[in-house]
N, C-alpha and C positions, 0 to 999 in steps of 0.2 A: 802144725804139720812139721814133719821131719825133713831134713835136707835131701837125703837120698831118695826118699819117696817122691818128693817134689821134682827132683832131677829126673827120675824115671818117667814121670808124667810129661815132663818137657821133652825128653828124648822120644817118647811114644808119639807126641804131637808132631815133632819134626818129621818122623818117619811117615806118619799118616798124611802129612802135607806134601810129601815127596821132596823134602829138603835134605837130600842125601849128603850133599857136601857139608852142610852145617852139622848134620848128625855125625858124620865121620870125623869132624874136627872136635866136637864137644864131648862125645862119648869117652874118648881116651882121657880127657881132662877130668871127667868125673871119676873114672877108674883110678887115676893117680891120687885123687883126694881120698878115695876109699882105701887104697893101699896105705896111705899116710896114717889113717886112723885105725888101721888093722881090721877093717870090716865092720866096725861098730857104727851104729846109726848116730847122726849128729842132729842136734837142734840148731835152729838158726841163731839162737842166742849164744851158742858156743863159738860161732864164727865171728871173731872180733879181730882187731888189729894184731895183737900178739899171736893169735892162732895163725893168721895169714903170713906173718913174718916167719914163724916156725915152718909153715908149709913151703914157703919160698926157699928157705935154707935146705929143707929136705929135698926139694926138686933140684937145687943146684948141686947137692952132694951125691944124689943117687942117679940123676938123669944127665949129668954133665951139660947143664944148660947155663946160660948167663942172662942177665937182665937185658930187656929190650930197651933201645934208646929211641 
């Protein structure tokens, strides 16, 4: 299964259960990942430590965020 397909199923489940606060928090996170990969689909195998480090750097540079302590 591909990451964004699974993520959509997860979001749909949250919405169906009425977990709107969780949905509102997680949907933008998935959108930021989609922006990072320029809309292409991801396999779970592609999401490794180097990928996550690059994603973290992307978020810090484009979203003006910092690490949580």
